[in-house]
C-alpha positions as a printed NumPy array, in Angstrom:
array([[ -7.283,  18.542,   0.976],
       [ -6.414,  16.461,  -2.073],
       [ -3.665,  13.881,  -1.455],
       [ -2.261,  13.142,  -4.904],
       [  0.196,  10.341,  -5.723],
       [  1.522,  10.591,  -9.277],
       [  3.333,   7.644, -10.86 ],
       [  5.665,   9.037, -13.507],
       [  6.905,   7.562, -16.769],
       [ 10.624,   7.025, -16.153],
       [ 11.803,   6.859, -19.816],
       [ 10.071,  10.165, -20.584],
       [ 11.456,  11.833, -17.449],
       [ 14.951,  10.671, -18.375],
       [ 14.667,  12.612, -21.658],
       [ 13.242,  15.707, -19.927],
       [ 16.016,  15.526, -17.331],
       [ 18.639,  15.369, -20.067],
       [ 17.161,  18.339, -21.932],
       [ 16.844,  20.32 , -18.673],
       [ 20.513,  19.688, -17.947],
       [ 21.548,  20.752, -21.459],
       [ 19.714,  24.074, -21.377],
       [ 19.729,  24.63 , -17.616],
       [ 22.496,  27.236, -17.772],
       [ 20.144,  29.55 , -19.686],
       [ 17.817,  29.696, -16.666],
       [ 20.29 ,  29.863, -13.817],
       [ 20.356,  26.101, -13.211],
       [ 16.728,  25.966, -12.023],
       [ 15.282,  24.122, -15.008],
       [ 14.502,  20.909, -13.104],
       [ 12.671,  22.793, -10.367],
       [ 10.661,  24.627, -13.026],
       [  9.694,  21.345, -14.725],
       [  8.572,  19.879, -11.376],
       [  6.373,  22.895, -10.661],
       [  4.884,  22.894, -14.161],
       [  3.936,  19.204, -13.989],
       [  2.52 ,  19.614, -10.453],
       [  0.428,  22.603, -11.595],
       [ -0.776,  20.6  , -14.612],
       [ -1.802,  17.707, -12.339],
       [ -3.725,  20.049, -10.016],
       [ -5.539,  21.674, -12.938],
       [ -6.432,  18.286, -14.435],
       [ -7.909,  17.11 , -11.12 ],
       [ -9.951,  20.303, -10.754],
       [-11.367,  19.896, -14.247],
       [-11.97 ,  16.152, -13.759],
       [-13.858,  16.596, -10.474],
       [-17.515,  17.004, -11.381],
       [-18.644,  19.151,  -8.478],
       [-17.478,  18.867,  -4.898],
       [-16.368,  15.402,  -3.712],
       [-17.258,  13.744,  -0.385],
       [-14.328,  13.679,   2.036],
       [-12.907,  10.186,   2.383],
       [-13.466,   9.158,  -1.233],
       [-10.82 ,   8.452,  -3.855],
       [-10.495,   8.237,  -7.615],
       [ -7.78 ,   7.722, -10.195],
       [ -6.772,   8.73 , -13.695],
       [ -4.722,   6.368, -15.843],
       [ -2.391,   7.277, -18.692],
       [ -5.107,   6.112, -21.086],
       [ -7.635,   8.436, -19.428],
       [ -5.191,  11.297, -19.846],
       [ -4.548,  10.392, -23.488],
       [ -8.246,  10.201, -24.388],
       [ -9.325,  13.478, -22.78 ],
       [ -8.596,  16.834, -24.384],
       [ -6.752,  17.96 , -27.496],
       [ -2.979,  17.67 , -27.571],
       [ -2.85 ,  14.338, -25.71 ],
       [ -0.628,  11.523, -26.945],
       [ -0.926,   7.788, -26.316],
       [  2.579,   6.297, -26.214],
       [  3.618,   2.67 , -25.938],
       [  6.128,   1.028, -23.644],
       [  9.044,   1.982, -25.909],
       [  9.445,   5.483, -27.303],
       [  9.903,   6.108, -31.011],
       [ 12.41 ,   8.65 , -32.299],
       [  9.552,  10.959, -33.296],
       [  8.08 ,  10.787, -29.79 ],
       [ 11.475,  11.551, -28.244],
       [ 11.737,  14.658, -30.429],
       [  8.239,  15.748, -29.356],
       [  9.256,  15.412, -25.691],
       [ 12.465,  17.404, -26.231],
       [ 10.696,  20.202, -28.101],
       [  7.862,  20.342, -25.557],
       [ 10.393,  20.662, -22.722],
       [ 12.237,  23.514, -24.446],
       [  9.032,  25.414, -25.277],
       [  7.642,  24.865, -21.789],
       [ 10.77 ,  26.137, -20.02 ],
       [ 10.977,  29.147, -22.324],
       [  7.343,  30.078, -21.523],
       [  7.864,  29.665, -17.786],
       [ 10.794,  32.061, -17.69 ],
       [  9.167,  34.493, -20.095],
       [  5.875,  34.724, -18.167],
       [  7.135,  34.035, -14.639],
       [  4.296,  31.544, -14.002],
       [  3.943,  27.773, -14.181],
       [  0.679,  27.891, -16.124],
       [  0.731,  26.408, -19.63 ],
       [ -1.934,  26.049, -22.32 ],
       [ -4.539,  23.277, -22.171],
       [ -3.025,  21.513, -25.182],
       [  0.453,  21.591, -23.649],
       [ -0.921,  20.38 , -20.325],
       [ -2.707,  17.436, -21.949],
       [  0.379,  16.5  , -23.929],
       [  2.679,  16.843, -20.913],
       [  0.52 ,  14.688, -18.642],
       [ -0.15 ,  11.997, -21.241],
       [  3.615,  11.721, -21.79 ],
       [  4.935,  12.045, -18.233],
       [  2.267,  10.396, -16.102],
       [  1.27 ,   6.721, -15.835],
       [ -1.282,   6.996, -13.017],
       [ -2.765,   9.661, -10.773],
       [ -4.23 ,   8.41 ,  -7.481],
       [ -6.299,  10.97 ,  -5.56 ],
       [ -7.65 ,  10.795,  -2.008],
       [ -9.787,  13.44 ,  -0.348],
       [ -8.932,  14.175,   3.267],
       [-10.189,  16.586,   5.867],
       [ -7.712,  19.447,   6.192],
       [ -6.333,  20.227,   9.627],
       [ -8.243,  22.988,  11.354],
       [ -6.527,  26.349,  11.331],
       [ -8.497,  27.547,  14.351],
       [ -6.534,  28.133,  17.541],
       [ -8.097,  28.692,  20.959],
       [ -6.669,  31.567,  22.98 ],
       [ -4.608,  30.324,  25.926],
       [ -6.029,  33.125,  28.082],
       [ -9.551,  31.734,  27.687],
       [ -9.103,  29.221,  30.514],
       [-12.769,  28.679,  31.302],
       [-13.752,  28.062,  27.683],
       [-10.764,  25.804,  27.124],
       [-11.512,  23.633,  30.178],
       [-15.183,  23.5  ,  29.171],
       [-14.257,  22.159,  25.729],
       [-11.935,  19.549,  27.263],
       [-14.722,  18.409,  29.623],
       [-17.19 ,  18.238,  26.726],
       [-14.807,  16.113,  24.665],
       [-14.257,  13.7  ,  27.556],
       [-17.978,  13.286,  28.188],
       [-19.059,  12.817,  24.582],
       [-19.91 ,   9.194,  23.834],
       [-19.026,   9.383,  20.154],
       [-17.82 ,  12.034,  17.773],
       [-20.371,  12.996,  15.174],
       [-19.115,  12.383,  11.665],
       [-21.25 ,  14.241,   9.19 ],
       [-20.631,  13.732,   5.499],
       [-18.801,  16.779,   4.25 ],
       [-17.587,  17.716,   0.821],
       [-14.284,  18.935,  -0.517],
       [-14.327,  22.015,  -2.689],
       [-12.647,  21.836,  -6.077],
       [-10.366,  24.714,  -5.087],
       [ -9.083,  22.926,  -1.956],
       [ -5.378,  22.573,  -1.233],
       [ -3.255,  19.927,  -2.96 ],
       [ -0.442,  17.749,  -1.667],
       [  1.251,  16.279,  -4.736],
       [  3.97 ,  13.623,  -4.593],
       [  5.694,  11.998,  -7.546],
       [  7.082,   8.476,  -7.557],
       [  8.207,   5.667,  -9.852],
       [  8.038,   1.944,  -9.201],
       [ 11.391,   0.203,  -9.011],
       [ 12.489,  -2.176, -11.74 ],
       [ 12.883,  -5.751, -10.586],
       [ 16.255,  -6.561, -12.13 ],
       [ 17.516, -10.109, -12.035],
       [ 21.124, -10.825, -11.174],
       [ 23.36 , -10.548, -14.233],
       [ 25.215, -13.788, -13.586],
       [ 22.772, -16.302, -12.089],
       [ 25.002, -19.264, -12.917],
       [ 27.854, -17.865, -10.825],
       [ 25.483, -17.102,  -7.95 ],
       [ 24.06 , -20.628,  -8.045],
       [ 27.561, -22.102,  -8.037],
       [ 28.481, -19.98 ,  -5.03 ],
       [ 25.385, -21.144,  -3.15 ],
       [ 26.066, -24.757,  -4.147],
       [ 29.496, -24.566,  -2.508],
       [ 27.803, -23.64 ,   0.792],
       [ 25.711, -26.827,   0.925],
       [ 26.647, -29.189,   3.743],
       [ 26.394, -32.948,   3.376],
       [ 24.359, -33.984,   6.398],
       [ 24.678, -37.209,   8.267],
       [ 22.391, -40.014,   7.127],
       [ 20.984, -40.085,  10.648],
       [ 18.725, -37.2  ,   9.702],
       [ 15.781, -37.863,   7.427],
       [ 15.709, -36.06 ,   4.044],
       [ 12.669, -33.993,   5.051],
       [ 14.64 , -32.605,   8.004],
       [ 16.653, -30.501,   5.576],
       [ 13.749, -28.074,   5.229],
       [ 15.208, -26.052,   8.105],
       [ 18.525, -25.531,   6.318],
       [ 17.543, -24.582,   2.775],
       [ 18.562, -21.231,   1.319],
       [ 17.121, -19.066,  -1.405],
       [ 18.898, -16.845,  -3.87 ],
       [ 17.974, -13.16 ,  -3.677],
       [ 15.646, -12.196,  -6.526],
       [ 17.46 ,  -9.024,  -7.552],
       [ 20.81 ,  -7.281,  -7.397],
       [ 19.342,  -4.659,  -5.052],
       [ 18.189,  -7.277,  -2.544],
       [ 21.517,  -9.089,  -2.853],
       [ 23.258,  -5.858,  -1.808],
       [ 21.381,  -5.772,   1.513],
       [ 23.248,  -7.147,   4.555],
       [ 20.968, -10.191,   4.846],
       [ 22.238, -13.731,   5.287],
       [ 21.088, -16.559,   2.955],
       [ 19.476, -18.266,   5.958],
       [ 17.399, -15.176,   6.679],
       [ 16.348, -14.83 ,   3.025],
       [ 15.084, -18.417,   3.167],
       [ 12.708, -17.493,   5.988],
       [ 11.352, -14.158,   4.736],
       [ 10.226, -12.329,   1.619],
       [ 11.972,  -9.008,   0.959],
       [ 10.288,  -6.263,  -1.084],
       [ 11.913,  -3.001,  -2.172],
       [  9.279,  -0.282,  -2.404],
       [  7.633,   1.316,  -4.233],
       [  7.231,  -1.665,  -6.571],
       [  4.936,  -2.577,  -9.45 ],
       [  3.662,  -5.657,  -7.616],
       [  1.971,  -3.491,  -4.952],
       [  0.791,  -0.768,  -7.333],
       [ -2.931,  -0.013,  -7.041],
       [ -3.278,  -2.249,  -3.981],
       [ -4.14 ,   0.629,  -1.606],
       [ -6.782,   2.023,  -3.953],
       [ -8.438,  -1.377,  -4.499],
       [ -9.125,  -1.869,  -0.78 ],
       [-12.527,  -0.723,   0.441],
       [-13.165,  -0.241,   4.166],
       [-15.592,   1.708,   6.281],
       [-14.667,   3.908,   9.285],
       [-11.714,   5.515,   7.48 ],
       [ -9.445,   2.552,   8.287],
       [ -6.771,   3.317,   5.681],
       [ -6.506,   6.943,   6.747],
       [ -6.157,   5.963,  10.418],
       [ -3.542,   3.308,   9.641],
       [ -1.475,   5.745,   7.596],
       [ -1.836,   8.4  ,  10.297],
       [ -0.612,   6.065,  13.04 ],
       [  2.347,   4.9  ,  10.955],
       [  3.517,   8.374,   9.928],
       [  3.081,   9.895,  13.392],
       [  4.977,   7.001,  14.995],
       [  7.903,   7.525,  12.603],
       [  7.829,  11.328,  12.934],
       [  7.626,  11.167,  16.727],
       [ 10.63 ,   8.856,  16.786],
       [ 12.618,  11.36 ,  14.714],
       [ 11.647,  14.252,  17.007],
       [ 12.812,  12.21 ,  19.999],
       [ 16.127,  11.342,  18.342],
       [ 18.935,  11.573,  20.885],
       [ 16.532,  11.743,  23.84 ],
       [ 16.216,   8.413,  25.625],
       [ 12.92 ,   8.586,  27.493],
       [ 10.123,   6.24 ,  28.503],
       [  7.655,   9.09 ,  29.033],
       [  5.814,   8.273,  25.788],
       [  5.256,   4.679,  24.739],
       [  6.081,   4.628,  21.031],
       [  6.795,   1.017,  20.105],
       [  6.069,   1.624,  16.404],
       [  3.972,  -1.559,  16.363],
       [  0.625,  -1.628,  14.531],
       [ -1.674,  -4.627,  14.94 ],
       [ -4.399,  -5.499,  12.406],
       [ -6.918,  -8.214,  13.256],
       [-10.194,  -9.61 ,  11.966],
       [-11.816, -12.582,  10.221],
       [ -9.982, -14.447,   7.414],
       [-10.079, -12.944,   3.942],
       [-10.84 ,  -9.371,   4.982],
       [ -7.611,  -7.863,   3.607],
       [ -5.429,  -7.567,   6.716],
       [ -2.163,  -8.63 ,   5.075],
       [ -2.962,  -6.732,   1.891],
       [ -3.647,  -3.455,   3.693],
       [ -0.339,  -3.777,   5.575],
       [  1.575,  -4.262,   2.319],
       [ -0.332,  -1.403,   0.712],
       [  0.474,   0.827,   3.706],
       [  4.192,   0.179,   3.223],
       [  3.847,   1.068,  -0.468],
       [  2.175,   4.37 ,   0.477],
       [  4.904,   5.116,   3.013],
       [  7.453,   4.628,   0.227],
       [  5.535,   7.081,  -1.955],
       [  4.648,   9.771,   0.596],
       [  6.882,   9.65 ,   3.646],
       [ 10.001,  11.797,   3.527],
       [  9.506,  12.973,  -0.055],
       [  9.642,  16.686,  -0.614],
       [  6.545,  17.976,  -2.345],
       [  6.419,  18.616,  -6.098],
       [  9.831,  17.072,  -6.766],
       [  9.577,  15.064,  -9.966],
       [ 13.262,  14.153, -10.309],
       [ 14.576,  11.765,  -7.663],
       [ 17.012,   8.916,  -7.222],
       [ 15.772,   5.572,  -8.509],
       [ 16.282,   3.72 ,  -5.252],
       [ 14.011,   2.049,  -2.682],
       [ 12.464,   4.225,  -0.006],
       [ 11.131,   1.306,   2.054],
       [ 12.492,  -2.181,   2.668],
       [  9.629,  -4.51 ,   3.592],
       [ 10.595,  -7.759,   5.316],
       [  7.643, -10.156,   5.234],
       [  8.092, -12.863,   7.848],
       [  6.573, -16.286,   7.274],
       [  6.066, -17.622,  10.782],
       [  5.664, -21.202,   9.553],
       [  9.236, -21.147,   8.203],
       [ 10.622, -20.157,  11.591],
       [  9.649, -23.282,  13.443],
       [ 12.014, -26.201,  13.618],
       [ 11.597, -29.655,  15.108],
       [ 14.967, -29.164,  16.789],
       [ 14.785, -27.78 ,  20.308],
       [ 15.838, -24.135,  20.6  ],
       [ 16.152, -23.595,  16.824],
       [ 12.876, -21.658,  16.474],
       [ 13.918, -18.912,  18.906],
       [ 17.348, -18.89 ,  17.28 ],
       [ 15.785, -18.388,  13.822],
       [ 13.716, -15.477,  15.143],
       [ 16.779, -13.887,  16.74 ],
       [ 18.615, -14.251,  13.434],
       [ 15.948, -12.349,  11.511],
       [ 15.994,  -9.427,  13.944],
       [ 19.813,  -9.379,  13.953],
       [ 19.821,  -9.127,  10.145],
       [ 17.277,  -6.297,  10.234],
       [ 19.333,  -4.509,  12.884],
       [ 22.411,  -4.833,  10.666],
       [ 20.456,  -3.134,   7.875],
       [ 19.335,  -0.32 ,  10.192],
       [ 22.92 ,   0.309,  11.302],
       [ 24.231,   0.381,   7.724],
       [ 25.035,   3.996,   6.825],
       [ 24.176,   3.377,   3.184],
       [ 20.589,   2.546,   4.161],
       [ 20.056,   5.064,   6.979],
       [ 17.452,   7.052,   4.999],
       [ 15.294,   4.02 ,   4.247],
       [ 12.275,   2.982,   6.299],
       [ 12.445,  -0.682,   7.302],
       [  9.088,  -2.389,   7.848],
       [  8.667,  -5.851,   9.356],
       [  5.374,  -7.589,   8.543],
       [  4.546, -10.534,  10.813],
       [  1.594, -12.32 ,   9.233],
       [ -0.492, -14.611,  11.451],
       [  1.454, -13.447,  14.479],
       [ -0.451, -15.836,  16.773],
       [  1.986, -18.505,  15.531],
       [  4.841, -16.885,  17.468],
       [  2.983, -14.74 ,  20.027],
       [  0.502, -17.166,  21.586],
       [ -0.482, -16.66 ,  25.203],
       [  2.237, -18.156,  27.408],
       [ -0.309, -19.006,  30.11 ],
       [ -2.292, -20.961,  27.529],
       [  0.839, -22.761,  26.323],
       [  1.726, -23.77 ,  29.875],
       [ -1.847, -24.957,  30.497],
       [ -1.642, -27.231,  27.469],
       [  1.655, -28.706,  28.698],
       [  3.415, -27.427,  25.582],
       [  7.187, -27.632,  25.446],
       [  9.055, -24.59 ,  26.684],
       [ 10.31 , -23.974,  23.136],
       [  7.056, -22.18 ,  22.224],
       [  7.363, -19.999,  25.311],
       [ 10.98 , -19.213,  24.426],
       [  9.848, -17.984,  20.993],
       [  7.281, -15.621,  22.562],
       [  9.895, -14.333,  25.016],
       [ 12.384, -13.811,  22.186],
       [  9.812, -11.859,  20.141],
       [  8.89 ,  -9.545,  23.026],
       [ 12.541,  -8.934,  23.888],
       [ 13.451,  -8.111,  20.295],
       [ 10.485,  -5.764,  19.856],
       [ 11.632,  -3.846,  22.934],
       [ 15.191,  -3.647,  21.624],
       [ 14.1  ,  -2.371,  18.192],
       [ 12.209,   0.636,  19.625],
       [ 15.394,   2.697,  19.543],
       [ 15.519,   2.74 ,  15.729],
       [ 13.669,   5.766,  14.364],
       [ 13.093,   4.295,  10.895],
       [ 11.797,   0.862,  11.935],
       [  8.097,  -0.066,  11.92 ],
       [  6.467,  -3.396,  12.817],
       [  3.128,  -4.528,  11.394],
       [  1.367,  -7.664,  12.645],
       [ -1.826,  -9.441,  11.599],
       [ -3.966, -12.121,  13.21 ],
       [ -7.306, -13.912,  12.894],
       [ -7.166, -15.043,  16.533],
       [ -6.731, -12.043,  18.811],
       [ -8.048, -13.981,  21.818],
       [ -5.129, -16.428,  21.587],
       [ -2.397, -13.765,  21.691],
       [ -0.181, -13.052,  24.674],
       [ -1.376,  -9.95 ,  26.59 ],
       [  2.188,  -8.619,  26.71 ],
       [  2.302,  -8.538,  22.904],
       [ -1.06 ,  -6.779,  22.612],
       [  0.02 ,  -4.271,  25.251],
       [  2.967,  -3.253,  23.06 ],
       [  0.761,  -2.324,  20.083],
       [  0.498,   1.444,  19.525],
       [ -2.614,   0.977,  17.409],
       [ -5.074,  -1.905,  17.049],
       [ -7.247,  -1.991,  13.939],
       [-10.198,  -4.308,  13.383],
       [-10.956,  -5.28 ,   9.779],
       [-14.44 ,  -6.718,   9.371],
       [-16.175,  -8.272,   6.382],
       [-17.238,  -5.641,   3.822],
       [-20.269,  -3.543,   4.694],
       [-22.974,  -2.807,   2.132],
       [-21.148,   0.295,   0.885],
       [-17.792,  -1.484,   0.601],
       [-19.356,  -4.551,  -1.055],
       [-21.13 ,  -2.312,  -3.558],
       [-17.882,  -0.541,  -4.487],
       [-16.012,  -3.856,  -4.846],
       [-18.712,  -5.404,  -7.044],
       [-18.916,  -2.276,  -9.206],
       [-15.147,  -2.258,  -9.744],
       [-15.145,  -5.97 , -10.679],
       [-18.036,  -5.573, -13.121],
       [-16.555,  -2.417, -14.661],
       [-13.326,  -4.331, -15.285],
       [-15.222,  -7.197, -16.976],
       [-17.042,  -4.658, -19.157],
       [-13.76 ,  -2.93 , -19.992],
       [-12.171,  -6.173, -21.25 ],
       [-15.393,  -7.063, -23.133],
       [-16.207, -10.174, -21.09 ],
       [-19.508,  -8.559, -20.082],
       [-21.338,  -6.557, -22.733],
       [-23.748,  -3.652, -22.318],
       [-26.212,  -2.164, -24.755],
       [-24.655,   0.627, -26.812],
       [-21.754,   0.875, -24.378],
       [-23.961,   2.243, -21.587],
       [-22.354,   2.954, -18.235],
       [-23.587,   0.434, -15.654],
       [-23.229,   2.982, -12.843],
       [-25.555,   5.383, -14.638],
       [-28.222,   2.762, -15.368],
       [-30.825,   2.663, -12.602],
       [-31.782,  -0.961, -13.334],
       [-28.204,  -2.237, -13.06 ],
       [-27.413,  -0.123, -10.012],
       [-30.401,  -1.496,  -8.105],
       [-29.468,  -5.065,  -9.046],
       [-25.867,  -4.618,  -7.87 ],
       [-27.052,  -2.991,  -4.639],
       [-29.312,  -5.976,  -3.903],
       [-26.405,  -8.38 ,  -4.427],
       [-24.128,  -6.204,  -2.263],
       [-26.768,  -6.134,   0.475],
       [-26.915,  -9.956,   0.524],
       [-23.103, -10.135,   0.669],
       [-22.986,  -7.741,   3.632],
       [-25.773,  -9.543,   5.512],
       [-24.037, -12.911,   5.038],
       [-20.627, -11.574,   6.131],
       [-18.98 , -12.688,   2.888],
       [-15.291, -11.779,   3.072],
       [-13.638,  -9.317,   0.725],
       [-11.453, -12.08 ,  -0.713],
       [-14.511, -14.211,  -1.528],
       [-16.371, -11.171,  -2.839],
       [-13.71 , -10.512,  -5.469],
       [-13.852, -14.176,  -6.525],
       [-17.633, -14.173,  -7.034],
       [-17.54 , -12.913, -10.669],
       [-15.139, -15.64 , -11.835],
       [-17.03 , -18.317,  -9.861],
       [-20.226, -17.048, -11.447],
       [-18.774, -17.209, -14.972],
       [-17.253, -20.641, -14.37 ],
       [-20.453, -22.23 , -13.106],
       [-23.084, -20.498, -15.212],
       [-21.717, -20.234, -18.741],
       [-19.046, -21.439, -21.113],
       [-19.845, -18.835, -23.759],
       [-18.209, -15.428, -23.601],
       [-18.933, -12.576, -23.858],
       [-22.085, -12.51 , -21.738],
       [-24.677,  -9.738, -21.522],
       [-24.829,  -7.637, -18.364],
       [-28.39 ,  -8.827, -17.666],
       [-27.441, -12.515, -17.852],
       [-24.299, -11.898, -15.832],
       [-26.139, -10.152, -12.988],
       [-28.756, -12.919, -12.842],
       [-25.993, -15.529, -12.618],
       [-24.096, -13.43 , -10.054],
       [-27.203, -13.213,  -7.853],
       [-27.55 , -17.007,  -7.953],
       [-23.854, -17.52 ,  -7.128],
       [-24.072, -15.015,  -4.259],
       [-27.077, -16.814,  -2.793],
       [-25.234, -20.144,  -2.94 ],
       [-22.112, -18.643,  -1.323],
       [-24.217, -17.006,   1.41 ],
       [-25.731, -20.396,   2.284],
       [-22.243, -21.935,   2.456],
       [-21.069, -19.2  ,   4.823],
       [-24.153, -19.706,   7.019],
       [-23.547, -23.473,   7.232],
       [-19.864, -22.922,   8.072],
       [-20.8  , -20.534,  10.905],
       [-23.411, -22.947,  12.302],
       [-20.923, -25.829,  12.295],
       [-18.36 , -23.94 ,  14.387]])
């Protein structure tokens, strides 16, 4: 199956929507539905033609608006603002397209029209290949065979995962989305004045640095300001309304082995769906805490994959397929908790701050205007507030730390009742966490340093970007991935990175470190760049080895 996420061009869709409304009465009011089906069919056809042969399951690729504009006759490359001539082209294309659909009774259009439509309407196409669910069903009457298969599954040490390929004519699951605009408040001066009036003049008995526990932050947009969050809570968290431009492409840039992203998304969606099925039925038969825990060494992408997961939930979860027109409103509210901001030097304040955050989130979940939104809480470096209570007592820590852990566990239990609430937590130090917290996790996901395959993909993407922006030059514009000499060189560097357990974060920094330390003259040839990159990688590998030995 092809999972396809299509980011649409909102200004172009606004024109198409207006034209569809104007002439909709001619087609029985179904013009918008017809447009959605035509664009979805055009996307599917483009992917089929772009896929050179069958693709391995578990891989992904993308097509940008520039890719769509450069390929095929009829394509147009438009800027950020539409000209009057371009608006007229969009209007005429919409009218012709709708007329053809209702004349022929199909959603197929000519290649030129398809290229023009996609280059105008689409900003990005992200494609993932997934294994389709098996349609085979075992007969219930076949008791002996059924029990035999169950026994075989229980006794198997490990499931065999053979590389399989997806046919070009496989099924498609297409979803359209648009990133939200980050609009600033229209009257910042008035908002600042209002916040200024809330400032208390503290007694001189408290030192100036003590005020760090009482500062407030203004919400960054009108949409966030409309949420039922207190200024104190906004000072302790980051709030993101998704899907947003800031997180765009984040999911696709992450490279993991063992199908980590697919498993994470599967756990998250099943947890939310299961909660909706159980709506109105209070039962403890199935433990669905809707808590996912991601752990691993520093710099491996734990926080990033959690943010990217929330972005994908905003794009895919709850959206009806092939619907290109939708309300421009957030689908997911992501609350990113900074544990360091929670702690106060004043006794009892830390647990109180934590309670306040959960109370604000609960207020949002109870708000009827936000009942269709998914609310995600991301607790980064959760060991700060979920350390083992036995360990804290053994170190003679104050009971305030234990109170924070107790408050967190209590609140997580209370939040289980909300069907649209999901908690994500990350940690570098799983051994320091309280067993009661770990026991509440529905899924635990280990993120290791990039393997050879992942390191190779990351390095290739970095180098391709440098070639694209002309920092690294190749002979006669040759493709580095098609050149055997360059591919072998990159594979050798990737192999050293994997052997040395260089983190994904460090891996993505290697090209800029290499350029900074090896040359001041740009552009640089691909041969010189790879030689310098090999030297930088060797130096970084030695640093990692020394750091490990000194632990």
